[in-house]
All heavy atoms as TSV, in Angstrom:
chain	resi	resn	atom	element	x	y	z
A	1	MET	N	N	7.449	36.128	31.454
A	1	MET	CA	C	8.014	35.363	30.357
A	1	MET	C	C	8.021	33.878	30.725
A	1	MET	O	O	8.363	33.498	31.833
A	1	MET	CB	C	9.428	35.856	30.069
A	1	MET	CG	C	10.021	35.268	28.848
A	1	MET	SD	S	11.475	36.259	28.430
A	1	MET	CE	C	12.265	35.168	27.344
A	2	GLN	N	N	7.644	33.082	29.766
A	2	GLN	CA	C	7.534	31.652	30.011
A	2	GLN	C	C	8.911	30.996	29.935
A	2	GLN	O	O	9.754	31.367	29.121
A	2	GLN	CB	C	6.614	31.059	28.956
A	2	GLN	CG	C	6.182	29.661	29.229
A	2	GLN	CD	C	5.201	29.185	28.154
A	2	GLN	OE1	O	5.234	29.658	27.045
A	2	GLN	NE2	N	4.354	28.254	28.511
A	3	SER	N	N	9.134	30.019	30.775
A	3	SER	CA	C	10.415	29.326	30.753
A	3	SER	C	C	10.516	28.455	29.508
A	3	SER	O	O	9.514	28.111	28.877
A	3	SER	CB	C	10.565	28.453	31.997
A	3	SER	OG	O	9.669	27.353	31.920
A	4	LEU	N	N	11.732	28.129	29.153
A	4	LEU	CA	C	11.964	27.287	27.981
A	4	LEU	C	C	11.314	25.920	28.169
A	4	LEU	O	O	10.694	25.384	27.249
A	4	LEU	CB	C	13.461	27.128	27.732
A	4	LEU	CG	C	13.860	26.271	26.547
A	4	LEU	CD1	C	13.296	26.860	25.250
A	4	LEU	CD2	C	15.363	26.162	26.437
A	5	TYR	N	N	11.413	25.360	29.366
A	5	TYR	CA	C	10.804	24.064	29.647
A	5	TYR	C	C	9.292	24.123	29.451
A	5	TYR	O	O	8.695	23.235	28.861
A	5	TYR	CB	C	11.140	23.606	31.061
A	5	TYR	CG	C	10.491	22.294	31.425
A	5	TYR	CD1	C	10.989	21.095	30.922
A	5	TYR	CD2	C	9.368	22.243	32.228
A	5	TYR	CE1	C	10.393	19.883	31.228
A	5	TYR	CE2	C	8.757	21.046	32.541
A	5	TYR	CZ	C	9.273	19.871	32.035
A	5	TYR	OH	O	8.679	18.680	32.333
A	6	GLY	N	N	8.670	25.191	29.925
A	6	GLY	CA	C	7.228	25.355	29.774
A	6	GLY	C	C	6.821	25.485	28.319
A	6	GLY	O	O	5.815	24.933	27.884
A	7	ALA	N	N	7.623	26.213	27.548
A	7	ALA	CA	C	7.335	26.382	26.122
A	7	ALA	C	C	7.446	25.053	25.388
A	7	ALA	O	O	6.605	24.732	24.536
A	7	ALA	CB	C	8.291	27.399	25.513
A	8	ILE	N	N	8.461	24.267	25.723
A	8	ILE	CA	C	8.642	22.957	25.086
A	8	ILE	C	C	7.486	22.026	25.456
A	8	ILE	O	O	6.955	21.321	24.607
A	8	ILE	CB	C	10.002	22.342	25.488
A	8	ILE	CG1	C	11.136	23.155	24.858
A	8	ILE	CG2	C	10.093	20.877	25.065
A	8	ILE	CD1	C	12.515	22.782	25.349
A	9	ALA	N	N	7.075	22.047	26.707
A	9	ALA	CA	C	5.967	21.202	27.153
A	9	ALA	C	C	4.679	21.584	26.440
A	9	ALA	O	O	3.924	20.713	26.002
A	9	ALA	CB	C	5.800	21.306	28.664
A	10	ASN	N	N	4.425	22.883	26.300
A	10	ASN	CA	C	3.225	23.332	25.600
A	10	ASN	C	C	3.247	22.925	24.138
A	10	ASN	O	O	2.238	22.504	23.576
A	10	ASN	CB	C	3.064	24.849	25.713
A	10	ASN	CG	C	2.586	25.266	27.070
A	10	ASN	OD1	O	2.045	24.472	27.818
A	10	ASN	ND2	N	2.805	26.520	27.408
A	11	TYR	N	N	4.403	23.059	23.486
A	11	TYR	CA	C	4.513	22.674	22.083
A	11	TYR	C	C	4.294	21.177	21.927
A	11	TYR	O	O	3.617	20.735	21.000
A	11	TYR	CB	C	5.879	23.059	21.518
A	11	TYR	CG	C	6.035	22.639	20.084
A	11	TYR	CD1	C	5.415	23.353	19.069
A	11	TYR	CD2	C	6.768	21.515	19.734
A	11	TYR	CE1	C	5.520	22.967	17.748
A	11	TYR	CE2	C	6.881	21.116	18.423
A	11	TYR	CZ	C	6.265	21.853	17.434
A	11	TYR	OH	O	6.378	21.453	16.128
A	12	LYS	N	N	4.856	20.393	22.842
A	12	LYS	CA	C	4.696	18.940	22.776
A	12	LYS	C	C	3.221	18.558	22.904
A	12	LYS	O	O	2.731	17.715	22.154
A	12	LYS	CB	C	5.522	18.272	23.873
A	12	LYS	CG	C	5.518	16.767	23.814
A	12	LYS	CD	C	6.418	16.168	24.869
A	12	LYS	CE	C	6.367	14.669	24.819
A	12	LYS	NZ	N	7.188	14.051	25.855
A	13	LEU	N	N	2.506	19.178	23.825
A	13	LEU	CA	C	1.077	18.906	23.985
A	13	LEU	C	C	0.307	19.296	22.727
A	13	LEU	O	O	-0.568	18.563	22.265
A	13	LEU	CB	C	0.514	19.661	25.187
A	13	LEU	CG	C	0.900	19.110	26.551
A	13	LEU	CD1	C	0.426	20.049	27.646
A	13	LEU	CD2	C	0.347	17.719	26.756
A	14	TYR	N	N	0.635	20.454	22.149
A	14	TYR	CA	C	-0.014	20.911	20.918
A	14	TYR	C	C	0.262	19.934	19.780
A	14	TYR	O	O	-0.643	19.537	19.048
A	14	TYR	CB	C	0.493	22.307	20.555
A	14	TYR	CG	C	0.117	22.733	19.159
A	14	TYR	CD1	C	-1.171	23.166	18.862
A	14	TYR	CD2	C	1.047	22.685	18.124
A	14	TYR	CE1	C	-1.523	23.547	17.585
A	14	TYR	CE2	C	0.708	23.062	16.841
A	14	TYR	CZ	C	-0.575	23.495	16.571
A	14	TYR	OH	O	-0.917	23.853	15.304
A	15	TYR	N	N	1.518	19.521	19.635
A	15	TYR	CA	C	1.910	18.603	18.562
A	15	TYR	C	C	1.203	17.261	18.716
A	15	TYR	O	O	0.705	16.700	17.740
A	15	TYR	CB	C	3.423	18.410	18.572
A	15	TYR	CG	C	3.918	17.487	17.490
A	15	TYR	CD1	C	4.102	17.948	16.192
A	15	TYR	CD2	C	4.204	16.149	17.754
A	15	TYR	CE1	C	4.550	17.116	15.192
A	15	TYR	CE2	C	4.649	15.311	16.761
A	15	TYR	CZ	C	4.827	15.788	15.481
A	15	TYR	OH	O	5.261	14.947	14.496
A	16	MET	N	N	1.156	16.753	19.949
A	16	MET	CA	C	0.527	15.453	20.179
A	16	MET	C	C	-0.972	15.512	19.882
A	16	MET	O	O	-1.534	14.592	19.305
A	16	MET	CB	C	0.775	14.980	21.606
A	16	MET	CG	C	2.200	14.551	21.851
A	16	MET	SD	S	2.562	14.172	23.568
A	16	MET	CE	C	1.416	12.873	23.901
A	17	GLU	N	N	-1.620	16.598	20.265
A	17	GLU	CA	C	-3.055	16.747	20.019
A	17	GLU	C	C	-3.328	16.897	18.528
A	17	GLU	O	O	-4.271	16.328	17.990
A	17	GLU	CB	C	-3.607	17.948	20.792
A	17	GLU	CG	C	-5.093	18.088	20.710
A	17	GLU	CD	C	-5.843	16.950	21.393
A	17	GLU	OE1	O	-5.336	16.382	22.372
A	17	GLU	OE2	O	-6.943	16.619	20.925
A	18	LYS	N	N	-2.483	17.653	17.852
A	18	LYS	CA	C	-2.649	17.899	16.422
A	18	LYS	C	C	-2.449	16.612	15.614
A	18	LYS	O	O	-3.135	16.378	14.629
A	18	LYS	CB	C	-1.645	18.958	15.965
A	18	LYS	CG	C	-1.737	19.308	14.516
A	18	LYS	CD	C	-0.691	20.342	14.147
A	18	LYS	CE	C	-0.584	20.429	12.655
A	18	LYS	NZ	N	0.692	20.905	12.220
A	19	ASN	N	N	-1.512	15.786	16.035
A	19	ASN	CA	C	-1.174	14.575	15.295
A	19	ASN	C	C	-1.755	13.311	15.914
A	19	ASN	O	O	-1.232	12.218	15.712
A	19	ASN	CB	C	0.348	14.454	15.176
A	19	ASN	CG	C	0.912	15.546	14.319
A	19	ASN	OD1	O	0.327	15.902	13.306
A	19	ASN	ND2	N	2.040	16.089	14.708
A	20	LYS	N	N	-2.828	13.450	16.659
A	20	LYS	CA	C	-3.465	12.299	17.292
A	20	LYS	C	C	-4.058	11.390	16.215
A	20	LYS	O	O	-4.672	11.856	15.263
A	20	LYS	CB	C	-4.569	12.773	18.234
A	20	LYS	CG	C	-5.145	11.685	19.097
A	20	LYS	CD	C	-6.245	12.227	19.966
A	20	LYS	CE	C	-5.643	12.718	21.258
A	20	LYS	NZ	N	-6.688	13.087	22.238
A	21	SER	N	N	-3.846	10.105	16.359
A	21	SER	CA	C	-4.371	9.144	15.401
A	21	SER	C	C	-5.885	9.081	15.490
A	21	SER	O	O	-6.447	8.963	16.573
A	21	SER	CB	C	-3.788	7.757	15.662
A	21	SER	OG	O	-2.403	7.745	15.430
A	22	LYS	N	N	-6.531	9.152	14.336
A	22	LYS	CA	C	-7.993	9.073	14.280
A	22	LYS	C	C	-8.464	7.633	14.190
A	22	LYS	O	O	-9.604	7.331	14.469
A	22	LYS	CB	C	-8.505	9.851	13.085
A	22	LYS	CG	C	-8.219	11.328	13.176
A	22	LYS	CD	C	-8.645	12.043	11.921
A	22	LYS	CE	C	-8.222	13.484	12.016
A	22	LYS	NZ	N	-7.489	13.951	10.890
A	23	GLY	N	N	-7.565	6.748	13.757
A	23	GLY	CA	C	-7.922	5.349	13.606
A	23	GLY	C	C	-6.690	4.507	13.323
A	23	GLY	O	O	-5.555	4.988	13.355
A	24	LEU	N	N	-6.935	3.249	12.999
A	24	LEU	CA	C	-5.849	2.295	12.755
A	24	LEU	C	C	-4.962	2.725	11.590
A	24	LEU	O	O	-3.745	2.530	11.623
A	24	LEU	CB	C	-6.431	0.909	12.488
A	24	LEU	CG	C	-5.425	-0.210	12.265
A	24	LEU	CD1	C	-4.551	-0.400	13.493
A	24	LEU	CD2	C	-6.142	-1.493	11.910
A	25	GLY	N	N	-5.542	3.336	10.576
A	25	GLY	CA	C	-4.761	3.767	9.415
A	25	GLY	C	C	-3.688	4.774	9.775
A	25	GLY	O	O	-2.556	4.701	9.271
A	26	ASP	N	N	-4.008	5.725	10.656
A	26	ASP	CA	C	-3.021	6.712	11.085
A	26	ASP	C	C	-1.887	6.054	11.869
A	26	ASP	O	O	-0.715	6.404	11.715
A	26	ASP	CB	C	-3.680	7.790	11.949
A	26	ASP	CG	C	-4.621	8.677	11.160
A	26	ASP	OD1	O	-4.560	8.685	9.916
A	26	ASP	OD2	O	-5.440	9.369	11.802
A	27	THR	N	N	-2.237	5.091	12.703
A	27	THR	CA	C	-1.229	4.389	13.487
A	27	THR	C	C	-0.294	3.592	12.584
A	27	THR	O	O	0.926	3.633	12.753
A	27	THR	CB	C	-1.898	3.454	14.513
A	27	THR	OG1	O	-2.749	4.243	15.357
A	27	THR	CG2	C	-0.876	2.737	15.363
A	28	VAL	N	N	-0.850	2.883	11.619
A	28	VAL	CA	C	-0.031	2.115	10.675
A	28	VAL	C	C	0.885	3.062	9.890
A	28	VAL	O	O	2.069	2.770	9.690
A	28	VAL	CB	C	-0.911	1.270	9.729
A	28	VAL	CG1	C	-0.084	0.655	8.618
A	28	VAL	CG2	C	-1.646	0.187	10.510
A	29	ALA	N	N	0.356	4.205	9.472
A	29	ALA	CA	C	1.163	5.183	8.727
A	29	ALA	C	C	2.332	5.684	9.571
A	29	ALA	O	O	3.453	5.821	9.071
A	29	ALA	CB	C	0.283	6.337	8.278
A	30	LYS	N	N	2.086	5.954	10.852
A	30	LYS	CA	C	3.162	6.419	11.736
A	30	LYS	C	C	4.228	5.346	11.923
A	30	LYS	O	O	5.423	5.641	11.942
A	30	LYS	CB	C	2.591	6.835	13.095
A	30	LYS	CG	C	1.819	8.127	13.037
A	30	LYS	CD	C	1.240	8.463	14.399
A	30	LYS	CE	C	0.406	9.722	14.343
A	30	LYS	NZ	N	-0.206	10.045	15.639
A	31	ILE	N	N	3.804	4.096	12.063
A	31	ILE	CA	C	4.754	2.995	12.255
A	31	ILE	C	C	5.597	2.790	11.002
A	31	ILE	O	O	6.824	2.638	11.098
A	31	ILE	CB	C	4.018	1.692	12.637
A	31	ILE	CG1	C	3.422	1.826	14.041
A	31	ILE	CG2	C	4.942	0.482	12.551
A	31	ILE	CD1	C	2.468	0.723	14.418
A	32	THR	N	N	4.960	2.812	9.830
A	32	THR	CA	C	5.725	2.591	8.601
A	32	THR	C	C	6.690	3.743	8.336
A	32	THR	O	O	7.780	3.528	7.813
A	32	THR	CB	C	4.795	2.387	7.385
A	32	THR	OG1	O	3.936	3.508	7.246
A	32	THR	CG2	C	4.000	1.107	7.513
A	33	LYS	N	N	6.316	4.946	8.726
A	33	LYS	CA	C	7.224	6.081	8.559
A	33	LYS	C	C	8.416	5.959	9.508
A	33	LYS	O	O	9.559	6.172	9.120
A	33	LYS	CB	C	6.485	7.395	8.799
A	33	LYS	CG	C	7.352	8.602	8.576
A	33	LYS	CD	C	6.589	9.886	8.743
A	33	LYS	CE	C	7.510	11.076	8.531
A	33	LYS	NZ	N	6.853	12.347	8.807
A	34	ALA	N	N	8.151	5.587	10.764
A	34	ALA	CA	C	9.203	5.473	11.771
A	34	ALA	C	C	10.188	4.346	11.455
A	34	ALA	O	O	11.382	4.462	11.750
A	34	ALA	CB	C	8.588	5.251	13.145
A	35	THR	N	N	9.724	3.269	10.852
A	35	THR	CA	C	10.592	2.128	10.556
A	35	THR	C	C	11.296	2.239	9.208
A	35	THR	O	O	12.170	1.436	8.900
A	35	THR	CB	C	9.799	0.813	10.581
A	35	THR	OG1	O	8.738	0.886	9.630
A	35	THR	CG2	C	9.252	0.530	11.966
A	36	GLY	N	N	10.901	3.217	8.382
A	36	GLY	CA	C	11.537	3.396	7.087
A	36	GLY	C	C	10.863	2.640	5.955
A	36	GLY	O	O	11.280	2.736	4.804
A	37	ILE	N	N	9.815	1.902	6.273
A	37	ILE	CA	C	9.103	1.137	5.242
A	37	ILE	C	C	8.463	2.078	4.230
A	37	ILE	O	O	8.494	1.828	3.024
A	37	ILE	CB	C	8.040	0.221	5.893
A	37	ILE	CG1	C	8.724	-0.843	6.741
A	37	ILE	CG2	C	7.147	-0.411	4.841
A	37	ILE	CD1	C	7.784	-1.646	7.612
A	38	LYS	N	N	7.922	3.180	4.684
A	38	LYS	CA	C	7.255	4.136	3.792
A	38	LYS	C	C	8.219	4.684	2.756
A	38	LYS	O	O	7.868	4.824	1.588
A	38	LYS	CB	C	6.636	5.279	4.585
A	38	LYS	CG	C	6.020	6.338	3.691
A	38	LYS	CD	C	4.786	6.918	4.264
A	38	LYS	CE	C	4.162	7.976	3.395
A	38	LYS	NZ	N	3.760	7.543	2.083
A	39	LYS	N	N	9.432	4.975	3.155
A	39	LYS	CA	C	10.426	5.514	2.222
A	39	LYS	C	C	10.742	4.497	1.122
A	39	LYS	O	O	10.855	4.859	-0.053
A	39	LYS	CB	C	11.695	5.911	2.969
A	39	LYS	CG	C	12.642	6.733	2.168
A	39	LYS	CD	C	13.723	7.315	3.039
A	39	LYS	CE	C	14.468	8.365	2.252
A	39	LYS	NZ	N	15.383	9.121	3.089
A	40	VAL	N	N	10.864	3.232	1.499
A	40	VAL	CA	C	11.126	2.178	0.519
A	40	VAL	C	C	9.952	2.044	-0.446
A	40	VAL	O	O	10.132	1.973	-1.667
A	40	VAL	CB	C	11.411	0.824	1.227
A	40	VAL	CG1	C	11.504	-0.310	0.224
A	40	VAL	CG2	C	12.672	0.913	2.058
A	41	VAL	N	N	8.733	2.025	0.098
A	41	VAL	CA	C	7.533	1.892	-0.727
A	41	VAL	C	C	7.410	3.073	-1.685
A	41	VAL	O	O	7.109	2.901	-2.872
A	41	VAL	CB	C	6.274	1.752	0.155
A	41	VAL	CG1	C	5.008	1.867	-0.668
A	41	VAL	CG2	C	6.303	0.430	0.906
A	42	ASP	N	N	7.658	4.285	-1.184
A	42	ASP	CA	C	7.583	5.472	-2.038
A	42	ASP	C	C	8.624	5.433	-3.154
A	42	ASP	O	O	8.333	5.813	-4.294
A	42	ASP	CB	C	7.757	6.745	-1.210
A	42	ASP	CG	C	6.551	7.047	-0.336
A	42	ASP	OD1	O	5.465	6.492	-0.608
A	42	ASP	OD2	O	6.708	7.843	0.610
A	43	THR	N	N	9.825	4.957	-2.845
A	43	THR	CA	C	10.883	4.857	-3.852
A	43	THR	C	C	10.508	3.852	-4.932
A	43	THR	O	O	10.673	4.123	-6.128
A	43	THR	CB	C	12.217	4.447	-3.189
A	43	THR	OG1	O	12.533	5.407	-2.178
A	43	THR	CG2	C	13.334	4.380	-4.202
A	44	VAL	N	N	9.987	2.701	-4.528
A	44	VAL	CA	C	9.582	1.680	-5.497
A	44	VAL	C	C	8.418	2.193	-6.347
A	44	VAL	O	O	8.401	2.022	-7.565
A	44	VAL	CB	C	9.215	0.355	-4.785
A	44	VAL	CG1	C	8.587	-0.631	-5.749
A	44	VAL	CG2	C	10.437	-0.250	-4.127
A	45	ALA	N	N	7.452	2.831	-5.713
A	45	ALA	CA	C	6.293	3.362	-6.439
A	45	ALA	C	C	6.725	4.411	-7.456
A	45	ALA	O	O	6.208	4.457	-8.576
A	45	ALA	CB	C	5.285	3.950	-5.464
A	46	LYS	N	N	7.673	5.240	-7.074
A	46	LYS	CA	C	8.182	6.265	-7.993
A	46	LYS	C	C	8.928	5.611	-9.160
A	46	LYS	O	O	8.812	6.054	-10.304
A	46	LYS	CB	C	9.106	7.220	-7.241
A	46	LYS	CG	C	9.559	8.402	-8.040
A	46	LYS	CD	C	10.393	9.339	-7.179
A	46	LYS	CE	C	10.856	10.527	-7.993
A	46	LYS	NZ	N	11.691	11.433	-7.179
A	47	THR	N	N	9.674	4.558	-8.886
A	47	THR	CA	C	10.432	3.858	-9.919
A	47	THR	C	C	9.517	3.201	-10.946
A	47	THR	O	O	9.768	3.289	-12.148
A	47	THR	CB	C	11.346	2.785	-9.285
A	47	THR	OG1	O	12.207	3.427	-8.339
A	47	THR	CG2	C	12.184	2.086	-10.328
A	48	VAL	N	N	8.454	2.565	-10.487
A	48	VAL	CA	C	7.525	1.888	-11.400
A	48	VAL	C	C	6.424	2.819	-11.896
A	48	VAL	O	O	5.557	2.406	-12.666
A	48	VAL	CB	C	6.901	0.620	-10.764
A	48	VAL	CG1	C	7.973	-0.402	-10.448
A	48	VAL	CG2	C	6.083	0.958	-9.544
A	49	LYS	N	N	6.462	4.082	-11.434
A	49	LYS	CA	C	5.518	5.120	-11.864
A	49	LYS	C	C	4.062	4.736	-11.602
A	49	LYS	O	O	3.199	4.872	-12.461
A	49	LYS	CB	C	5.737	5.475	-13.326
A	49	LYS	CG	C	7.109	6.052	-13.578
A	49	LYS	CD	C	7.355	6.362	-15.012
A	49	LYS	CE	C	8.771	6.899	-15.142
A	49	LYS	NZ	N	9.253	6.921	-16.477
A	50	LYS	N	N	3.820	4.206	-10.393
A	50	LYS	CA	C	2.469	3.869	-9.959
A	50	LYS	C	C	2.267	4.393	-8.549
A	50	LYS	O	O	3.208	4.493	-7.766
A	50	LYS	CB	C	2.255	2.351	-9.946
A	50	LYS	CG	C	2.040	1.735	-11.282
A	50	LYS	CD	C	1.588	0.307	-11.117
A	50	LYS	CE	C	1.151	-0.263	-12.460
A	50	LYS	NZ	N	0.561	-1.592	-12.280
A	51	ASP	N	N	1.010	4.719	-8.229
A	51	ASP	CA	C	0.668	5.139	-6.885
A	51	ASP	C	C	0.644	3.912	-5.980
A	51	ASP	O	O	0.099	2.868	-6.356
A	51	ASP	CB	C	-0.695	5.828	-6.890
A	51	ASP	CG	C	-1.095	6.340	-5.525
A	51	ASP	OD1	O	-0.195	6.717	-4.746
A	51	ASP	OD2	O	-2.304	6.382	-5.246
A	52	CYS	N	N	1.200	4.036	-4.783
A	52	CYS	CA	C	1.241	2.886	-3.870
A	52	CYS	C	C	-0.118	2.614	-3.225
A	52	CYS	O	O	-0.346	1.518	-2.723
A	52	CYS	CB	C	2.292	3.103	-2.781
A	52	CYS	SG	S	1.913	4.430	-1.643
A	53	GLY	N	N	-1.003	3.595	-3.210
A	53	GLY	CA	C	-2.320	3.422	-2.608
A	53	GLY	C	C	-2.319	3.568	-1.103
A	53	GLY	O	O	-3.302	3.216	-0.445
A	54	CYS	N	N	-1.246	4.100	-0.550
A	54	CYS	CA	C	-1.135	4.222	0.903
A	54	CYS	C	C	-2.205	5.137	1.491
A	54	CYS	O	O	-2.780	4.824	2.526
A	54	CYS	CB	C	0.246	4.751	1.280
A	54	CYS	SG	S	1.600	3.657	0.816
A	55	GLY	N	N	-2.454	6.264	0.859
A	55	GLY	CA	C	-3.445	7.207	1.369
A	55	GLY	C	C	-4.841	6.619	1.383
A	55	GLY	O	O	-5.596	6.771	2.351
A	56	LYS	N	N	-5.191	5.927	0.311
A	56	LYS	CA	C	-6.511	5.298	0.222
A	56	LYS	C	C	-6.647	4.201	1.284
A	56	LYS	O	O	-7.676	4.085	1.951
A	56	LYS	CB	C	-6.721	4.722	-1.171
A	56	LYS	CG	C	-8.082	4.154	-1.402
A	56	LYS	CD	C	-8.252	3.656	-2.820
A	56	LYS	CE	C	-9.625	3.054	-3.035
A	56	LYS	NZ	N	-9.780	2.496	-4.370
A	57	ARG	N	N	-5.586	3.426	1.456
A	57	ARG	CA	C	-5.590	2.356	2.454
A	57	ARG	C	C	-5.689	2.937	3.865
A	57	ARG	O	O	-6.427	2.428	4.714
A	57	ARG	CB	C	-4.309	1.524	2.307
A	57	ARG	CG	C	-4.274	0.260	3.113
A	57	ARG	CD	C	-3.032	-0.583	2.813
A	57	ARG	NE	N	-2.902	-0.881	1.398
A	57	ARG	CZ	C	-1.969	-0.359	0.592
A	57	ARG	NH1	N	-1.091	0.488	1.067
A	57	ARG	NH2	N	-1.909	-0.694	-0.679
A	58	GLN	N	N	-4.979	4.026	4.112
A	58	GLN	CA	C	-5.023	4.681	5.413
A	58	GLN	C	C	-6.435	5.178	5.726
A	58	GLN	O	O	-6.951	4.955	6.820
A	58	GLN	CB	C	-4.042	5.849	5.445
A	58	GLN	CG	C	-3.995	6.584	6.765
A	58	GLN	CD	C	-2.976	7.715	6.762
A	58	GLN	OE1	O	-2.219	7.890	5.816
A	58	GLN	NE2	N	-2.958	8.485	7.815
A	59	ASN	N	N	-7.068	5.823	4.760
A	59	ASN	CA	C	-8.433	6.314	4.959
A	59	ASN	C	C	-9.420	5.179	5.194
A	59	ASN	O	O	-10.318	5.289	6.031
A	59	ASN	CB	C	-8.878	7.164	3.768
A	59	ASN	CG	C	-8.146	8.484	3.709
A	59	ASN	OD1	O	-7.679	8.992	4.720
A	59	ASN	ND2	N	-8.030	9.031	2.512
A	60	THR	N	N	-9.263	4.082	4.457
A	60	THR	CA	C	-10.149	2.927	4.627
A	60	THR	C	C	-10.003	2.328	6.021
A	60	THR	O	O	-10.996	2.032	6.694
A	60	THR	CB	C	-9.853	1.864	3.554
A	60	THR	OG1	O	-10.036	2.434	2.263
A	60	THR	CG2	C	-10.759	0.655	3.708
A	61	LEU	N	N	-8.759	2.158	6.477
A	61	LEU	CA	C	-8.536	1.616	7.820
A	61	LEU	C	C	-9.076	2.555	8.899
A	61	LEU	O	O	-9.634	2.102	9.904
A	61	LEU	CB	C	-7.046	1.341	8.052
A	61	LEU	CG	C	-6.485	0.115	7.343
A	61	LEU	CD1	C	-4.967	0.077	7.468
A	61	LEU	CD2	C	-7.096	-1.161	7.902
A	62	ASN	N	N	-8.916	3.859	8.697
A	62	ASN	CA	C	-9.462	4.824	9.661
A	62	ASN	C	C	-10.985	4.726	9.725
A	62	ASN	O	O	-11.578	4.827	10.801
A	62	ASN	CB	C	-9.061	6.251	9.299
A	62	ASN	CG	C	-7.650	6.579	9.712
A	62	ASN	OD1	O	-7.062	5.907	10.549
A	62	ASN	ND2	N	-7.094	7.606	9.122
A	63	ARG	N	N	-11.615	4.541	8.578
A	63	ARG	CA	C	-13.072	4.447	8.525
A	63	ARG	C	C	-13.564	3.146	9.161
A	63	ARG	O	O	-14.545	3.127	9.898
A	63	ARG	CB	C	-13.548	4.543	7.071
A	63	ARG	CG	C	-15.045	4.735	6.940
A	63	ARG	CD	C	-15.505	4.821	5.495
A	63	ARG	NE	N	-15.489	3.500	4.883
A	63	ARG	CZ	C	-14.639	3.089	3.923
A	63	ARG	NH1	N	-13.734	3.916	3.443
A	63	ARG	NH2	N	-14.699	1.890	3.432
A	64	LEU	N	N	-12.856	2.043	8.902
A	64	LEU	CA	C	-13.298	0.748	9.418
A	64	LEU	C	C	-12.970	0.553	10.893
A	64	LEU	O	O	-13.704	-0.127	11.616
A	64	LEU	CB	C	-12.653	-0.386	8.603
A	64	LEU	CG	C	-13.097	-0.507	7.157
A	64	LEU	CD1	C	-12.267	-1.574	6.444
A	64	LEU	CD2	C	-14.577	-0.819	7.070
A	65	PHE	N	N	-11.845	1.112	11.331
A	65	PHE	CA	C	-11.388	0.929	12.723
A	65	PHE	C	C	-11.043	2.264	13.371
A	65	PHE	O	O	-9.882	2.553	13.664
A	65	PHE	CB	C	-10.164	0.005	12.757
A	65	PHE	CG	C	-10.380	-1.336	12.125
A	65	PHE	CD1	C	-9.896	-1.605	10.861
A	65	PHE	CD2	C	-11.094	-2.318	12.787
A	65	PHE	CE1	C	-10.114	-2.842	10.271
A	65	PHE	CE2	C	-11.310	-3.551	12.197
A	65	PHE	CZ	C	-10.822	-3.818	10.941
A	66	PRO	N	N	-12.059	3.107	13.618
A	66	PRO	CA	C	-11.800	4.409	14.244
A	66	PRO	C	C	-11.514	4.249	15.734
A	66	PRO	O	O	-11.949	3.294	16.364
A	66	PRO	CB	C	-13.089	5.174	14.012
A	66	PRO	CG	C	-14.142	4.119	13.981
A	66	PRO	CD	C	-13.472	2.914	13.335
A	67	TYR	N	N	-10.758	5.213	16.276
A	67	TYR	CA	C	-10.533	5.253	17.714
A	67	TYR	C	C	-11.617	6.144	18.313
A	67	TYR	O	O	-11.848	7.255	17.851
A	67	TYR	CB	C	-9.169	5.834	18.047
A	67	TYR	CG	C	-8.009	4.999	17.550
A	67	TYR	CD1	C	-6.817	5.590	17.201
A	67	TYR	CD2	C	-8.095	3.624	17.440
A	67	TYR	CE1	C	-5.742	4.841	16.758
A	67	TYR	CE2	C	-7.035	2.861	16.989
A	67	TYR	CZ	C	-5.855	3.478	16.657
A	67	TYR	OH	O	-4.799	2.745	16.214
A	68	SER	N	N	-12.291	5.638	19.311
A	68	SER	CA	C	-13.336	6.444	19.946
A	68	SER	C	C	-12.688	7.363	20.973
A	68	SER	O	O	-11.645	7.063	21.536
A	68	SER	CB	C	-14.372	5.561	20.615
A	68	SER	OG	O	-13.756	4.719	21.569
A	69	ASN	N	N	-13.327	8.489	21.219
A	69	ASN	CA	C	-12.774	9.467	22.167
A	69	ASN	C	C	-13.128	9.088	23.551
A	69	ASN	O	O	-13.900	9.117	24.223
A	69	ASN	CB	C	-13.258	10.875	21.820
A	69	ASN	CG	C	-12.673	11.312	20.504
A	69	ASN	OD1	O	-11.641	10.813	20.087
A	69	ASN	ND2	N	-13.332	12.242	19.843
């Protein structure tokens, strides 16, 4: 049976690999989510009933500035 510490370490490695940034857009998205900016933008976008364009911007930044392996 695996120890709890080992299970947590394995999950952390899996999570980090799964959520690895593919480019600048992913990094910007993570920063805006962590700082709360995304929540504000989503609230304003919902209020004015318009898409904020975050997903499109994220994909464009990932395409223009990819992280190489």
